[in-house]
Phi, psi and omega in degrees: 000320177292315178300317176299320183289328178289322177296316179296325181285338178279342179287130179289149179291153182275131174292171175297163182300320178294324178292325177299318180288323175299322178295320179291316178291327179293330177275359184062039180255139179268162178299325180296316181294316173301323179294319180291324182292327183261352181076030178235185180268162180292326178298324181292315173300326179292317176295327176293322185285333178269348179085013181286319176229171185225137181290156182226156171066227185291328179297320179296320183294312183294325179293319182290320175296323179293318175292329177292323177293321178297318176297317182293318177297319174291329173292324181291320175301312181298318178302307180303320173301318182297319174300314177298320178296317181292333176281325184301317178297324179294316178295322181288326173294328180273329187269316185235094177290164177293154184307317177296316185291321181292326178289321179294326183286325179286331181286312181219103176297141180248161180291349181291333177293337179278357177285155181291152181291332180279001181275132185281127181289161184293315183300320182288331174291317181293322178295320176298309178300325174293315177300316178298314174305311183295319175300319181297315180296320179297317179297316183291325172298319180294319179296321179294315176299320176292323176295325179290318178295321178294320176299318180295320176294326179294337179286339183274145169286163177305316182298315178295319178300317180293322178296321183288318175295326179291318179292327183281317192264329193297314186294317173295319182299321179291323177296315178300315182291325174299318175293334183279332188244327184080010184230122190285320186288319175300317177299316181292323182291319183293316181296318181295320180295321179298314176288334166303317177290326179290321177294320178297324180244044183299316175310325176281322181287329181295325178269000173297147178290334179224080183298327179295322177292328178295312182294325180298317182294323175296321182288324179292322180296318182288325182289324181268012177293131182292352183285343179295339183292338180279351181270132190295324184288343187238020182285327182234147178297154177287145178293155181299135189261058178071013184258115181264335181287123176077016179292321184291320178292319177299319177296324174295321181293321182287340179280348179279158173297150183307321181294313181295318180302311183293320177296318181295322183290322179288325190270311186267332183278313183262346176088014179293155175277173190297310176306312178298319177296321175296322179293324185282324178274005178057051180223168173283167182290318173299319179296319177298322178293321173294323181295318180294323173296314183293327178289321176294323173298317181293321175294319178295331180292319180282321180234095182296338178295340184256022181292333177284131181293326177292325179290319179294322175302314178298312182298320179292317177299317179296317181294321176293343180265334189251341185292143183272142184223156178295151178284152177259168181287171180286161182300310180300322179296319177297319181292314179299320176299319181296317184293322175298313179296320179292319178296320178300315183286332178291316182290323178293324180287324173297320180297315183297324182285317173299322178297317180294317181292321175296317182292323178296317179295320182293320178298314181300316184288315182272001177286150181290142182271341180234139185277126174240113182290141177287140180300144179291143177298153179286147178236152176284130182248132180256172175084004179262125180292151182288147181294143184279151180189179180298137181270164178281135182284145177277181178293320179299317182291326178293322176291319181294324178292322178291322178298317183291326178288328181286332185279117180277073187222141178237169181093185178293336184295339180288339179256339181264121178294149175274146184261120184287000000 
């Protein structure tokens, strides 16, 4: 028990999913290289960085130590850069004085020019100490704010925290999903399904750095699923509901491929940066940048007024805030529906498991205990003479038989011919 506790305490904590991706990209490492280092697949590393799954056991320990190594190396690089930056102003101040100082020195040389170049000025030391003090104060203030926020969040029950997240994120998320799909019913269904999943996995969502982003990713994934095309109600987008503002832009968005549409909405509509957009769309940063450029070009071809990226950003932002979308259910109703769905699938899984166990037991009981080989199929055998039997009578034999039957005579005379 003591060894396991010591081992668990020595394992470094695992950073949030977005921080994992940032550390990997800062080290210029690909998902394939990290997967090879940990002995997993590239898809597994991608799911860890998006927060869909979390490593367990030895893989979690190895992944946490690898990320800790990346963070330590990056901190060392930052520290070395700070040292070089702190040295460069000194050299510049000693080697190349300011124009006013240079003129004053030529007019009346002072003893300060005879000081060695490698001696640190007093002002630089004081500035460094002040900057360190300010940095320490900022850290203490940030820690205090984080502690206050954590204490405030700890006062809420899970249901209250979920209700606040739902009231904050659901209205905007329904509008975004409606722009993404063009179908009001599907947008409402996607948001409710995403919050069902969030309540079902609330311990994971509650500690996430961006719970609203977690729910948004789940809603977008469900809304852009290709299986909806087989549903008759979601085959075609809904007709415009009397809204003329932004109708052309919405039609241009729906003409884009789903991946391009999602990238454009996240980057220009919501204002996410490129690494966050790439992480939410499960793509690399260059791939997300290429998708964004192609999406902008396609929209500019249809709407030349939106060829400027800033204008497109403003129009999309206004559209995501002003487009009308269907209302969603209340937070308690969503929680109750999520619990009912979880109970249904749990009971269904239990029923299927019991059915499989019963079928297996019935098979074991009724199965034959002794093996009886089946008889081999018959085969044709050659070289055997045909069985003997009565032969077919000829015409003469038939006439003779008829003649013998017609003569009413008994005794041996019937068979012995008479001599004339």
